[in-house]
TORKOLZA-449501 format. One record per residue (C-alpha): residue number from 1; residue in three letters; z, y, x. Coordinates in Angstrom, 2 decimals. Layout:
BEGIN
[NUM; "ALA"; [Z; Y; X]];
...
REM end
This chain:
BEGIN
[1; "MET"; [144.84; 52.50; -24.83]];
[2; "ALA"; [146.50; 49.36; -26.16]];
[3; "SER"; [144.26; 47.18; -28.31]];
[4; "ILE"; [145.20; 46.38; -31.87]];
[5; "PRO"; [145.37; 42.62; -32.44]];
[6; "PHE"; [143.02; 41.26; -35.09]];
[7; "PRO"; [145.02; 39.49; -37.84]];
[8; "PRO"; [144.70; 35.69; -37.53]];
[9; "PHE"; [143.51; 35.36; -41.16]];
[10; "PHE"; [140.49; 37.61; -40.53]];
[11; "SER"; [139.77; 35.90; -37.22]];
[12; "ALA"; [139.61; 32.55; -39.00]];
[13; "LEU"; [137.47; 34.07; -41.74]];
[14; "ALA"; [134.98; 35.54; -39.24]];
[15; "THR"; [134.37; 32.15; -37.64]];
[16; "ARG"; [132.86; 30.94; -40.92]];
[17; "PHE"; [129.97; 33.41; -40.78]];
[18; "PRO"; [127.04; 33.34; -40.98]];
[19; "LEU"; [127.25; 30.77; -43.75]];
[20; "HIS"; [123.51; 30.08; -43.43]];
[21; "THR"; [120.64; 31.46; -41.39]];
[22; "PHE"; [116.94; 31.28; -42.20]];
[23; "ALA"; [114.56; 30.57; -39.36]];
[24; "SER"; [111.96; 33.29; -38.91]];
[25; "PRO"; [108.39; 31.99; -38.75]];
[26; "SER"; [106.80; 32.26; -35.31]];
[27; "TYR"; [103.71; 34.28; -36.20]];
[28; "PRO"; [101.24; 34.18; -33.31]];
[29; "SER"; [100.19; 37.68; -32.31]];
[30; "THR"; [96.49; 37.01; -32.87]];
[31; "PRO"; [95.65; 33.82; -34.78]];
[32; "SER"; [92.19; 32.49; -34.04]];
[33; "SER"; [91.37; 32.32; -37.77]];
[34; "PRO"; [92.93; 33.68; -40.98]];
[35; "THR"; [96.17; 31.79; -41.58]];
[36; "LEU"; [97.78; 31.27; -44.98]];
[37; "TRP"; [101.56; 30.90; -44.97]];
[38; "LEU"; [102.70; 28.89; -47.99]];
[39; "LEU"; [105.86; 27.35; -49.37]];
[40; "LEU"; [106.38; 23.88; -47.94]];
[41; "PRO"; [105.20; 20.93; -50.08]];
[42; "SER"; [107.94; 18.96; -51.83]];
[43; "SER"; [107.13; 15.78; -49.89]];
[44; "SER"; [105.26; 14.59; -46.83]];
[45; "THR"; [102.79; 12.67; -49.00]];
[46; "THR"; [100.96; 15.78; -50.22]];
[47; "HIS"; [99.19; 18.67; -48.54]];
[48; "GLU"; [99.59; 20.99; -51.53]];
[49; "SER"; [102.46; 23.36; -52.18]];
[50; "LEU"; [104.60; 22.92; -55.30]];
[51; "ASP"; [104.99; 26.69; -55.63]];
[52; "PRO"; [102.51; 28.09; -58.23]];
[53; "LEU"; [101.52; 31.23; -56.32]];
[54; "SER"; [101.25; 29.44; -52.98]];
[55; "LEU"; [99.11; 26.66; -54.46]];
[56; "THR"; [96.90; 29.15; -56.32]];
[57; "ALA"; [96.10; 30.92; -53.03]];
[58; "GLN"; [95.62; 27.61; -51.22]];
[59; "THR"; [93.29; 26.33; -53.96]];
[60; "TYR"; [91.33; 29.57; -54.23]];
[61; "ALA"; [90.66; 29.50; -50.49]];
[62; "ARG"; [89.55; 25.86; -50.76]];
[63; "PHE"; [87.28; 26.48; -53.75]];
[64; "LEU"; [85.62; 29.41; -51.97]];
[65; "GLU"; [85.33; 27.32; -48.79]];
[66; "HIS"; [87.20; 29.86; -46.72]];
[67; "SER"; [87.76; 28.90; -43.13]];
[68; "VAL"; [91.53; 29.40; -43.11]];
[69; "ASP"; [94.39; 27.59; -41.47]];
[70; "VAL"; [97.48; 26.68; -43.49]];
[71; "ARG"; [101.03; 26.93; -42.20]];
[72; "TRP"; [104.23; 26.10; -44.04]];
[73; "LEU"; [107.58; 27.79; -44.56]];
[74; "ALA"; [110.60; 26.01; -46.00]];
[75; "ASN"; [111.96; 29.28; -47.38]];
[76; "PRO"; [110.17; 32.54; -48.21]];
[77; "ALA"; [112.99; 34.62; -46.71]];
[78; "GLY"; [111.11; 34.83; -43.40]];
[79; "ALA"; [107.79; 35.88; -44.96]];
[80; "VAL"; [106.34; 39.34; -45.56]];
[81; "ASP"; [108.67; 41.08; -48.05]];
[82; "GLY"; [110.43; 37.74; -48.50]];
[83; "GLN"; [107.56; 36.41; -50.66]];
[84; "LEU"; [104.89; 33.76; -50.33]];
[85; "PRO"; [101.98; 33.37; -49.96]];
[86; "SER"; [101.18; 35.65; -47.05]];
[87; "LEU"; [98.10; 35.87; -44.85]];
[88; "HIS"; [97.87; 36.50; -41.12]];
[89; "LEU"; [94.51; 37.80; -39.91]];
[90; "PRO"; [92.93; 37.51; -36.46]];
[91; "ASN"; [93.32; 41.28; -35.97]];
[92; "GLY"; [97.09; 40.81; -36.21]];
[93; "GLU"; [97.39; 42.23; -39.73]];
[94; "LEU"; [99.89; 40.55; -42.06]];
[95; "LEU"; [99.09; 40.66; -45.77]];
[96; "GLY"; [101.82; 40.26; -48.36]];
[97; "ARG"; [101.65; 38.24; -51.56]];
[98; "ASP"; [100.05; 40.94; -53.66]];
[99; "GLU"; [97.23; 41.42; -51.15]];
[100; "VAL"; [96.34; 37.79; -50.40]];
[101; "LEU"; [94.29; 37.04; -53.52]];
[102; "ASN"; [92.38; 40.32; -53.23]];
[103; "TRP"; [91.42; 39.41; -49.67]];
[104; "LEU"; [90.38; 35.89; -50.69]];
[105; "LYS"; [88.17; 36.99; -53.57]];
[106; "SER"; [86.35; 39.65; -51.56]];
[107; "PRO"; [82.77; 38.38; -51.10]];
[108; "TRP"; [82.77; 39.87; -47.59]];
[109; "ASN"; [85.51; 37.45; -46.53]];
[110; "ALA"; [84.07; 34.31; -48.13]];
[111; "LEU"; [81.55; 32.44; -46.02]];
[112; "GLY"; [81.28; 29.32; -48.16]];
[113; "ALA"; [80.78; 29.27; -51.90]];
[114; "LEU"; [79.35; 32.79; -51.99]];
[115; "GLY"; [77.27; 32.46; -48.87]];
[116; "GLU"; [77.60; 34.60; -45.77]];
[117; "LYS"; [78.11; 38.23; -46.86]];
[118; "GLU"; [76.49; 37.45; -50.19]];
[119; "LYS"; [77.80; 39.83; -52.82]];
[120; "ASP"; [78.73; 38.36; -56.21]];
[121; "ASP"; [77.66; 40.86; -58.88]];
[122; "THR"; [78.41; 38.54; -61.78]];
[123; "ALA"; [80.90; 40.26; -64.07]];
[124; "PRO"; [83.27; 37.97; -65.99]];
[125; "ASP"; [82.65; 37.91; -69.74]];
[126; "ALA"; [85.23; 38.73; -72.40]];
[127; "SER"; [86.18; 35.07; -72.90]];
[128; "HIS"; [86.82; 34.61; -69.19]];
[129; "LEU"; [89.00; 37.71; -69.06]];
[130; "ALA"; [90.91; 36.58; -72.16]];
[131; "PHE"; [91.65; 33.14; -70.69]];
[132; "THR"; [92.68; 34.70; -67.37]];
[133; "ALA"; [95.18; 36.93; -69.19]];
[134; "LEU"; [96.39; 34.01; -71.30]];
[135; "VAL"; [97.02; 31.76; -68.30]];
[136; "HIS"; [98.81; 34.46; -66.30]];
[137; "THR"; [101.03; 35.64; -69.18]];
[138; "THR"; [101.94; 32.25; -70.67]];
[139; "LEU"; [101.20; 29.18; -68.55]];
[140; "LEU"; [102.26; 30.68; -65.21]];
[141; "PRO"; [105.62; 31.86; -66.63]];
[142; "ALA"; [106.15; 28.45; -68.25]];
[143; "VAL"; [105.59; 26.61; -64.97]];
[144; "LEU"; [107.80; 29.06; -63.06]];
[145; "ALA"; [110.55; 28.55; -65.64]];
[146; "ALA"; [110.24; 24.76; -65.47]];
[147; "LEU"; [110.44; 24.84; -61.68]];
[148; "TYR"; [113.06; 27.50; -61.06]];
[149; "LEU"; [115.10; 27.94; -64.24]];
[150; "PRO"; [116.77; 24.65; -65.10]];
[151; "SER"; [120.07; 24.88; -66.96]];
[152; "PRO"; [122.42; 27.11; -64.91]];
[153; "SER"; [124.14; 25.14; -62.17]];
[154; "SER"; [127.86; 24.79; -62.53]];
[155; "THR"; [130.11; 25.41; -59.58]];
[156; "SER"; [130.74; 21.64; -59.47]];
[157; "SER"; [127.25; 21.33; -57.96]];
[158; "PHE"; [128.67; 22.85; -54.79]];
[159; "SER"; [132.04; 21.10; -54.93]];
[160; "HIS"; [131.36; 19.28; -51.66]];
[161; "LEU"; [131.18; 22.60; -49.78]];
[162; "PRO"; [134.09; 24.56; -48.28]];
[163; "LEU"; [135.44; 27.33; -50.50]];
[164; "LEU"; [133.54; 30.25; -48.94]];
[165; "SER"; [130.30; 28.30; -48.68]];
[166; "ARG"; [130.72; 27.19; -52.30]];
[167; "TRP"; [131.11; 30.79; -53.42]];
[168; "ALA"; [128.13; 31.93; -51.36]];
[169; "ALA"; [125.91; 29.10; -52.66]];
[170; "SER"; [126.87; 29.84; -56.27]];
[171; "TYR"; [126.22; 33.54; -55.76]];
[172; "ALA"; [122.82; 32.88; -54.11]];
[173; "ALA"; [121.82; 30.54; -56.94]];
[174; "SER"; [122.78; 33.17; -59.52]];
[175; "GLU"; [120.88; 35.89; -57.67]];
[176; "ASP"; [117.78; 33.70; -57.37]];
[177; "ARG"; [117.95; 32.88; -61.08]];
[178; "GLN"; [118.14; 36.55; -62.03]];
[179; "SER"; [115.20; 37.31; -59.72]];
[180; "ARG"; [113.13; 34.55; -61.33]];
[181; "ILE"; [114.00; 35.77; -64.82]];
[182; "ALA"; [112.84; 39.28; -63.89]];
[183; "GLU"; [109.60; 37.88; -62.43]];
[184; "ILE"; [108.86; 35.86; -65.58]];
[185; "GLN"; [109.68; 38.79; -67.86]];
[186; "LYS"; [107.28; 40.97; -65.90]];
[187; "LEU"; [104.48; 38.40; -66.26]];
[188; "ARG"; [105.10; 38.04; -70.01]];
[189; "ALA"; [105.40; 41.78; -70.68]];
[190; "ARG"; [101.69; 42.08; -71.38]];
[191; "LYS"; [102.03; 39.50; -74.17]];
[192; "VAL"; [105.46; 40.17; -75.69]];
[193; "GLY"; [106.25; 43.69; -74.47]];
[194; "ALA"; [108.61; 44.95; -71.79]];
[195; "GLY"; [112.36; 44.60; -72.09]];
[196; "LYS"; [112.40; 41.53; -74.35]];
[197; "ALA"; [115.12; 38.99; -73.57]];
[198; "LEU"; [113.80; 35.78; -72.07]];
[199; "ASP"; [113.70; 32.85; -74.50]];
[200; "LEU"; [112.96; 29.72; -72.45]];
[201; "GLU"; [112.01; 27.68; -75.52]];
[202; "GLU"; [109.46; 30.34; -76.46]];
[203; "VAL"; [108.17; 30.40; -72.88]];
[204; "GLU"; [107.61; 26.64; -72.93]];
[205; "ARG"; [106.04; 26.78; -76.40]];
[206; "ASP"; [103.55; 29.45; -75.28]];
[207; "GLY"; [102.70; 27.39; -72.21]];
[208; "VAL"; [102.04; 24.31; -74.33]];
[209; "GLU"; [99.77; 26.30; -76.66]];
[210; "THR"; [97.80; 27.58; -73.67]];
[211; "LEU"; [97.29; 24.03; -72.40]];
[212; "ASP"; [95.94; 23.22; -75.87]];
[213; "ALA"; [93.53; 26.16; -75.67]];
[214; "LEU"; [92.31; 25.14; -72.21]];
[215; "GLU"; [91.70; 21.58; -73.42]];
[216; "GLY"; [89.68; 22.86; -76.38]];
[217; "LYS"; [87.63; 25.23; -74.23]];
[218; "LEU"; [86.78; 22.53; -71.68]];
[219; "LYS"; [85.75; 20.13; -74.44]];
[220; "GLY"; [83.35; 22.74; -75.79]];
[221; "ASP"; [81.82; 23.61; -72.41]];
[222; "LYS"; [78.46; 22.16; -71.47]];
[223; "VAL"; [78.64; 18.93; -69.52]];
[224; "GLY"; [77.92; 19.40; -65.84]];
[225; "HIS"; [79.52; 22.81; -65.37]];
[226; "ALA"; [81.94; 22.51; -62.49]];
[227; "TRP"; [83.79; 25.76; -63.18]];
[228; "PHE"; [85.75; 26.91; -66.19]];
[229; "GLY"; [83.73; 28.49; -68.98]];
[230; "GLY"; [80.43; 27.53; -67.35]];
[231; "ALA"; [80.86; 29.98; -64.45]];
[232; "LEU"; [78.36; 29.49; -61.64]];
[233; "LYS"; [80.98; 30.06; -58.93]];
[234; "PRO"; [84.71; 29.43; -58.62]];
[235; "THR"; [86.99; 32.19; -59.79]];
[236; "LEU"; [90.70; 32.95; -59.61]];
[237; "LEU"; [91.00; 31.46; -63.11]];
[238; "ASP"; [89.76; 28.09; -61.80]];
[239; "ALA"; [92.29; 28.18; -58.97]];
[240; "SER"; [95.12; 29.18; -61.32]];
[241; "ILE"; [94.37; 26.43; -63.86]];
[242; "TYR"; [94.08; 23.80; -61.13]];
[243; "ALA"; [97.30; 24.90; -59.43]];
[244; "LEU"; [99.41; 25.06; -62.59]];
[245; "VAL"; [98.23; 21.78; -64.11]];
[246; "ASN"; [98.46; 20.04; -60.73]];
[247; "ILE"; [102.09; 21.17; -60.43]];
[248; "ILE"; [102.93; 20.09; -63.99]];
[249; "LEU"; [101.61; 16.62; -63.17]];
[250; "ARG"; [103.93; 16.50; -60.13]];
[251; "LEU"; [107.05; 17.93; -61.78]];
[252; "PRO"; [110.03; 15.59; -61.86]];
[253; "SER"; [111.01; 14.48; -65.33]];
[254; "SER"; [113.77; 16.64; -66.83]];
[255; "PRO"; [114.51; 18.43; -70.10]];
[256; "SER"; [113.03; 21.65; -68.70]];
[257; "THR"; [109.72; 20.01; -67.66]];
[258; "GLN"; [109.14; 17.34; -70.30]];
[259; "GLY"; [107.36; 19.55; -72.85]];
[260; "LEU"; [104.69; 20.62; -70.38]];
[261; "ARG"; [104.30; 17.13; -68.91]];
[262; "ASP"; [103.89; 15.54; -72.33]];
[263; "LYS"; [101.29; 18.11; -73.35]];
[264; "VAL"; [99.17; 17.64; -70.23]];
[265; "ASP"; [99.23; 13.88; -70.84]];
[266; "ARG"; [97.66; 14.61; -74.24]];
[267; "CYS"; [94.88; 16.73; -72.66]];
[268; "PRO"; [92.48; 14.15; -71.17]];
[269; "THR"; [89.62; 16.60; -70.57]];
[270; "LEU"; [91.89; 19.05; -68.73]];
[271; "LYS"; [93.44; 16.25; -66.66]];
[272; "ALA"; [89.97; 14.96; -65.71]];
[273; "TRP"; [88.82; 18.48; -64.78]];
[274; "VAL"; [91.80; 18.90; -62.44]];
[275; "ALA"; [91.42; 15.40; -60.99]];
[276; "ALA"; [87.75; 16.08; -60.15]];
[277; "LYS"; [88.85; 19.04; -58.03]];
[278; "SER"; [91.81; 17.39; -56.32]];
[279; "ILE"; [92.05; 16.92; -52.57]];
[280; "SER"; [91.03; 13.40; -51.63]];
[281; "PRO"; [93.94; 11.40; -50.18]];
REM end
């Protein structure tokens, strides 16, 4: 049977694909110790991720003195469910983002701050639970918005690219923005209700108010308590506060980040609390 020639236009078009490929991480089949996969730091001068959820997991593991290795991905597309952080266990099991923190906070997995197989029966009090909810519904969304929702990029941002690549880059940026908006709306739903349109000025304002509340709480805590609210052991709230304030302090100056940066600069007790828990250079 005679073959049908492929039109030259489509042949030329096909040579342009794929426009971009993401390298898949080379997960070892059986890591020798639990391995956290996190979003790559923004520069070679730091060993901490700039992504809030990655840094929260990294910090929580450090506070609990987990013996974990850390590996980096430049893009979450190759991770479990396309999300970071993820955790690879010595038995070969891969845990996705929603499972990582549960694994880290289990007293049976922590061999440091809780002691070997020492169960922590201390229940968080109402104040601790309230601050945890406040941070996760206001400050986390504010930092995510500052990082990932600057003013929408115009197509001129991709003007140096060929036409098809320009279209693909613009489309990918739009898709990522919509995904981030949905993520932030989901986090804020507990505070403002589901289905409310996202108001970035309100998001920033709520984040600033939470920083104020954290500063006031730390000022009122007894001197000498290492953990937030006078807790005897590190909690997820400690890791979340550290991660979010640490990232705010490293955010580049821009209209979308300035409000949070200025507020942290006016919170000396909070800044000192974070600095005391920072990784030594």
